Legacy VTK file of the C-alpha trace (Angstrom):
# vtk DataFile Version 3.0
C-alpha trace
ASCII
DATASET POLYDATA
POINTS 423 float
-8.275 122.845 267.168
-10.392 120.396 269.150
-12.736 119.949 266.169
-9.735 119.247 263.934
-8.422 116.639 266.367
-11.825 114.979 266.473
-11.900 114.850 262.671
-8.431 113.301 262.570
-9.452 110.769 265.207
-12.571 109.925 263.219
-10.492 109.344 260.091
-7.626 107.399 261.659
-8.879 105.633 264.781
-9.732 102.018 263.754
-12.363 101.790 266.491
-14.659 104.084 264.488
-14.808 101.562 261.632
-17.271 99.466 263.636
-20.092 102.022 263.259
-18.884 103.446 259.918
-19.134 100.074 258.162
-22.932 99.624 258.480
-23.485 103.242 257.427
-21.442 102.724 254.258
-23.171 99.397 253.607
-26.568 101.111 253.778
-25.395 103.812 251.387
-24.015 101.219 248.986
-27.198 99.152 249.138
-29.142 102.193 247.938
-26.550 102.774 245.231
-26.860 99.160 244.058
-30.639 99.501 243.790
-30.293 102.692 241.747
-27.771 101.090 239.393
-29.998 98.084 238.731
-33.069 100.252 238.156
-31.469 103.029 236.117
-28.566 101.544 234.139
-29.204 98.950 231.409
-27.808 95.461 231.890
-24.986 94.551 229.470
-24.795 91.016 228.124
-21.268 89.607 227.960
-20.905 86.108 229.450
-24.192 85.404 231.261
-25.908 83.750 228.273
-22.835 81.616 227.624
-22.776 80.561 231.280
-26.427 79.568 231.040
-25.906 77.641 227.810
-23.002 75.737 229.332
-24.725 74.796 232.583
-27.875 73.759 230.698
-25.772 71.111 228.938
-24.464 69.945 232.298
-27.999 69.791 233.699
-29.060 67.798 230.634
-26.489 65.125 231.456
-23.290 66.102 229.638
-20.217 65.139 231.673
-17.420 65.442 229.087
-15.933 68.869 229.817
-14.525 69.201 226.307
-18.025 68.970 224.810
-19.610 71.702 226.961
-19.761 74.934 224.977
-21.571 78.265 224.906
-21.911 81.300 222.710
-18.462 82.590 223.662
-16.713 79.236 223.277
-15.930 76.149 225.357
-16.285 75.912 229.135
-12.932 76.975 230.605
-13.727 77.258 234.323
-13.511 74.602 237.062
-16.524 72.660 238.276
-17.545 74.909 241.191
-18.399 77.538 238.573
-20.743 75.038 236.934
-22.515 74.250 240.211
-22.903 77.918 241.187
-24.393 78.913 237.863
-26.555 75.776 237.769
-28.244 77.078 240.922
-28.626 80.500 239.305
-30.005 78.819 236.168
-32.765 77.175 238.172
-33.563 80.291 240.212
-33.736 82.637 237.208
-35.865 80.536 234.864
-32.981 79.317 232.770
-31.214 82.653 233.001
-34.125 84.596 231.499
-35.001 86.575 234.624
-32.103 89.015 234.455
-33.565 91.389 237.036
-33.715 88.624 239.643
-30.152 87.628 238.774
-29.014 91.227 239.245
-30.768 91.384 242.609
-28.996 88.214 243.729
-25.652 89.620 242.618
-26.405 92.801 244.553
-26.888 90.728 247.695
-23.716 88.831 246.848
-21.856 92.137 246.451
-23.111 93.474 249.782
-22.343 90.194 251.535
-18.762 90.161 250.265
-18.378 93.861 251.089
-19.421 93.063 254.667
-16.677 90.429 254.865
-14.149 92.808 253.279
-14.898 95.494 255.862
-14.593 92.924 258.638
-11.159 91.929 257.275
-10.103 95.592 257.236
-11.271 96.000 260.827
-9.354 92.897 261.930
-6.230 94.351 260.316
-6.772 97.653 262.183
-7.093 99.648 258.958
-8.052 103.311 259.437
-11.624 104.434 258.686
-10.538 106.854 255.953
-9.942 103.822 253.703
-13.511 102.529 253.994
-15.249 104.995 251.620
-12.974 103.738 248.837
-14.519 100.298 249.262
-17.896 101.486 247.972
-16.935 104.076 245.337
-15.743 101.951 242.426
-17.832 102.368 239.283
-16.126 99.437 237.549
-16.638 97.072 240.497
-20.369 97.824 240.645
-20.537 97.176 236.910
-18.780 93.800 237.239
-21.229 92.629 239.895
-24.531 94.246 238.947
-24.381 94.738 235.178
-22.131 91.895 233.999
-22.748 89.013 236.491
-19.233 87.572 236.095
-18.044 84.474 237.948
-15.108 86.497 239.308
-17.602 87.930 241.800
-17.865 84.559 243.528
-14.126 83.906 243.254
-13.182 87.160 245.002
-15.759 86.397 247.669
-14.038 83.102 248.452
-10.694 84.921 248.720
-11.984 87.299 251.372
-13.768 84.511 253.257
-10.393 82.757 253.311
-8.681 85.882 254.672
-11.406 86.443 257.271
-11.257 82.807 258.414
-7.466 82.795 258.674
-7.528 86.090 260.563
-9.801 84.383 263.099
-7.618 81.257 262.996
-10.445 79.119 261.612
-8.044 77.216 259.390
-10.339 74.469 258.105
-13.098 76.825 256.954
-10.552 79.138 255.347
-8.876 76.281 253.497
-12.199 74.941 252.189
-13.185 78.457 251.090
-9.886 78.914 249.288
-10.251 75.605 247.471
-13.780 76.533 246.386
-12.349 79.805 245.072
-9.827 77.890 242.984
-12.663 75.618 241.910
-14.601 78.640 240.673
-11.858 80.359 238.719
-8.206 79.471 238.244
-7.129 83.091 238.911
-7.421 82.432 242.659
-4.288 80.260 242.375
-2.322 83.523 242.368
-2.791 83.642 246.149
-1.477 80.084 246.632
2.129 81.016 247.584
0.957 83.248 250.434
-1.725 80.793 251.546
0.913 78.073 251.815
3.364 80.307 253.699
0.637 81.413 256.136
-0.415 77.824 256.907
3.139 76.527 257.294
3.921 79.201 259.890
0.589 79.270 261.698
0.222 75.510 262.089
2.405 72.540 262.937
3.569 70.767 259.785
1.102 67.896 260.136
-1.864 70.250 260.423
-0.627 72.388 257.528
-0.358 69.271 255.360
-3.848 68.235 256.462
-5.118 71.629 255.267
-3.406 71.074 251.908
-4.902 67.577 251.618
-8.318 69.009 252.472
-7.991 71.532 249.628
-7.054 68.712 247.255
-10.024 66.639 248.441
-12.369 69.561 247.735
-10.984 69.804 244.190
-11.397 66.073 243.612
-14.930 66.089 245.028
-16.199 68.950 242.878
-14.518 67.490 239.774
-15.678 63.934 240.408
-18.772 63.944 238.131
-16.488 64.767 235.191
-13.359 62.737 236.021
-14.651 59.236 235.127
-15.739 60.447 231.674
-12.688 62.459 230.604
-10.208 63.341 233.361
-7.601 64.880 231.029
-10.311 66.881 229.286
-11.511 68.286 232.607
-8.048 69.285 233.813
-7.022 70.787 230.471
-10.152 72.939 230.262
-10.695 73.835 233.927
-7.003 74.709 234.444
-5.871 75.796 230.991
-2.501 77.393 231.739
-1.588 77.677 228.048
-4.637 79.726 227.077
-3.916 82.558 224.626
-5.732 85.854 225.226
-6.585 88.235 222.414
-4.595 91.458 222.270
-7.698 93.546 221.612
-9.153 92.724 225.043
-6.064 93.416 227.155
-6.392 96.109 229.795
-2.847 96.006 231.148
-0.414 95.619 228.236
-2.034 97.765 225.525
1.063 99.981 225.405
3.091 96.961 224.232
2.838 96.208 220.503
0.825 93.120 219.505
3.824 91.171 218.215
5.608 91.540 221.555
2.405 90.816 223.499
1.932 87.495 221.715
5.593 86.480 221.815
6.922 83.610 223.882
9.729 85.825 225.156
7.245 88.269 226.686
5.417 85.430 228.446
8.703 84.089 229.838
9.743 87.566 231.014
6.462 88.017 232.891
6.762 84.565 234.467
10.320 85.368 235.534
9.197 88.689 237.017
6.420 86.919 238.924
8.839 84.354 240.315
11.355 87.059 241.238
8.789 89.097 243.153
7.603 85.990 245.002
11.167 85.058 245.973
11.765 88.636 247.139
8.658 88.647 249.319
9.215 85.159 250.702
12.835 85.836 251.642
12.370 89.331 253.061
8.741 89.635 254.217
6.567 86.530 254.356
8.871 84.418 256.546
9.112 87.094 259.240
6.805 85.279 261.700
9.197 82.313 261.753
12.260 84.593 262.048
14.159 82.063 259.941
16.008 82.166 256.657
14.739 80.036 253.777
17.230 77.174 254.472
16.299 77.223 258.159
12.601 77.339 257.326
12.893 74.465 254.848
14.745 72.393 257.460
11.705 72.660 259.753
9.628 70.838 257.137
11.294 67.536 258.067
12.473 68.364 261.562
9.769 70.081 263.554
10.886 72.998 265.747
10.287 72.858 269.510
6.651 73.323 270.457
7.295 76.668 272.157
9.001 78.098 269.067
6.141 76.867 266.873
3.601 78.525 269.144
5.544 81.795 269.120
5.725 81.702 265.323
2.011 80.998 265.112
1.161 83.980 267.313
3.122 86.246 264.961
0.843 85.199 262.078
-1.419 88.143 262.845
-4.553 89.368 261.036
-2.605 92.186 259.281
0.074 89.699 258.189
-2.517 87.288 256.777
-4.275 89.995 254.785
-1.106 91.683 253.553
0.433 88.404 252.410
-2.585 87.001 250.570
-3.580 90.269 248.889
0.068 90.947 248.084
0.439 87.554 246.416
-2.682 88.164 244.325
-1.445 91.595 243.275
1.982 90.279 242.273
0.279 87.729 240.051
-2.005 90.340 238.502
0.914 92.701 237.873
2.749 89.963 235.981
-0.304 88.521 234.223
-0.113 88.125 230.449
-3.506 89.758 229.998
-6.071 91.262 232.367
-9.663 91.718 231.285
-12.059 94.194 232.885
-13.587 91.630 235.235
-10.184 91.104 236.872
-10.657 94.432 238.582
-12.827 92.567 241.084
-9.601 91.162 242.588
-7.989 94.605 242.715
-10.655 97.099 243.812
-10.970 95.951 247.432
-7.244 95.157 247.762
-5.803 98.493 246.638
-6.799 100.729 249.599
-5.354 98.276 252.103
-2.107 97.663 250.206
-1.557 101.381 249.644
-2.083 101.993 253.361
0.411 99.238 254.217
2.798 100.941 251.803
2.924 103.889 254.191
1.587 106.413 251.692
-0.051 109.625 252.863
-3.877 109.477 252.722
-3.902 112.048 249.903
-1.497 109.879 247.891
-3.663 106.812 248.583
-6.742 108.550 247.224
-4.761 109.856 244.223
-3.434 106.423 243.239
-6.865 104.863 243.795
-8.488 107.524 241.571
-5.903 107.051 238.816
-6.418 103.291 238.891
-10.201 103.637 238.878
-9.984 105.969 235.874
-7.746 103.568 233.968
-10.057 100.601 234.502
-13.027 102.613 233.234
-11.391 103.517 229.915
-12.986 101.396 227.185
-11.420 100.253 225.004
-8.109 100.457 226.819
-5.493 102.866 225.515
-1.721 103.088 225.775
-2.098 105.636 228.569
-4.757 103.748 230.522
-2.824 100.474 230.376
0.356 102.194 231.568
-1.607 103.576 234.516
-3.024 100.100 235.252
0.442 98.543 235.347
1.929 101.545 237.159
-0.645 101.435 239.951
-0.154 97.699 240.457
3.616 98.218 240.541
3.196 100.978 243.153
1.194 98.584 245.306
3.677 95.716 245.019
6.821 97.779 245.604
5.034 99.982 248.128
3.826 97.152 250.322
7.282 95.565 250.191
8.875 98.811 251.374
6.116 99.712 253.818
6.316 96.400 255.683
10.116 96.460 256.087
9.837 97.136 259.851
6.889 94.830 260.533
7.589 92.297 263.278
10.875 93.971 264.218
11.903 93.416 267.815
11.597 96.822 269.570
14.834 96.433 271.511
16.695 95.560 268.316
15.258 98.592 266.546
16.177 100.862 269.446
19.706 99.475 269.427
20.084 100.163 265.714
18.838 103.723 266.131
21.257 104.245 269.032
24.161 103.024 266.936
23.079 105.305 264.089
23.035 108.336 266.380
26.437 107.433 267.782
27.818 107.160 264.253
26.355 110.556 263.284
27.829 112.178 266.388
LINES 1 424
423 0 1 2 3 4 5 6 7 8 9 10 11 12 13 14 15 16 17 18 19 20 21 22 23 24 25 26 27 28 29 30 31 32 33 34 35 36 37 38 39 40 41 42 43 44 45 46 47 48 49 50 51 52 53 54 55 56 57 58 59 60 61 62 63 64 65 66 67 68 69 70 71 72 73 74 75 76 77 78 79 80 81 82 83 84 85 86 87 88 89 90 91 92 93 94 95 96 97 98 99 100 101 102 103 104 105 106 107 108 109 110 111 112 113 114 115 116 117 118 119 120 121 122 123 124 125 126 127 128 129 130 131 132 133 134 135 136 137 138 139 140 141 142 143 144 145 146 147 148 149 150 151 152 153 154 155 156 157 158 159 160 161 162 163 164 165 166 167 168 169 170 171 172 173 174 175 176 177 178 179 180 181 182 183 184 185 186 187 188 189 190 191 192 193 194 195 196 197 198 199 200 201 202 203 204 205 206 207 208 209 210 211 212 213 214 215 216 217 218 219 220 221 222 223 224 225 226 227 228 229 230 231 232 233 234 235 236 237 238 239 240 241 242 243 244 245 246 247 248 249 250 251 252 253 254 255 256 257 258 259 260 261 262 263 264 265 266 267 268 269 270 271 272 273 274 275 276 277 278 279 280 281 282 283 284 285 286 287 288 289 290 291 292 293 294 295 296 297 298 299 300 301 302 303 304 305 306 307 308 309 310 311 312 313 314 315 316 317 318 319 320 321 322 323 324 325 326 327 328 329 330 331 332 333 334 335 336 337 338 339 340 341 342 343 344 345 346 347 348 349 350 351 352 353 354 355 356 357 358 359 360 361 362 363 364 365 366 367 368 369 370 371 372 373 374 375 376 377 378 379 380 381 382 383 384 385 386 387 388 389 390 391 392 393 394 395 396 397 398 399 400 401 402 403 404 405 406 407 408 409 410 411 412 413 414 415 416 417 418 419 420 421 422
């Protein structure tokens, strides 16, 4: 019995994550080396990235004229700068092995930050092995070299910084994430809600202005030449994705997938989920309704109330809100490609835990999701599992956080009244 209790403590006591994390990192580092050495690299977008940044390095500043083998450049300017550095370090992109090694270090660096975020949120150690077991995630980083790898890194640096209340660094990191790939905008609602509750209004607005300044700065080389061209390509909201590459909506027929009605329905679902979370979960630190919260935007609350609200913006709240916002956006996305799993793989264990699921159920949902994202090409069944697992995470985290930040005396009073009613 004592051995069993020790095993349970090892699995559930967050304090053990401090020594478990470096052990898992060492194991994963060895796994990364084996993958690079034993599994052939697969060319998808790397050559196109290199072709595009070579045009930038040769002086092209009109975004609409920068093209590669897979088509025009459709990512913001931070992507161009990141891959320009990689272009120079890898002999114009020819030294693939060196590029893979750099992405392995990138992967391990981000994983270190992810584990630190989990520890700050007091996540149990039994979740941590799931952070290193994804076949698809290793493939995205080590065998495909996608720009999503950098984007997801900026997201977790943002979470880590906000958990430590380093608001300026977190805001700059978030803006660089948006400047790398537009997908990071999916976290914007939660980022805004976190800042507005953690900081006085003036400081929250300063953080927003800082993010805007970062975007203007990284775009500046292209803005004087063709500002509309830059914005339309870097943030192309109207882009149409091909049905054959979809991972999430394969079980929907192609005519429906391409229809305007389907796009509107997904946008409406996204907005509805966001309203649900804002009204019932994300404003909990302020303990205000939406009208009351909005009123504080032009009439600041007393300093003491603001400080109390700020203290309730805890590390678990920050992580749950930002990852939840990303997952809502991914659930309602018109089309997910395989590289989008980079935003999901490290979020799923945490969100399932916050959902209140039993550890066995967490591992089962994680395994089903991992299977679905490794089916190529996607099938009706795999895409249903992809959508189903995302829906479980969204609805689960909404239900699982229903009692977060509830006043203990209020909860005890409700339970007392319930017992009196039963009697």
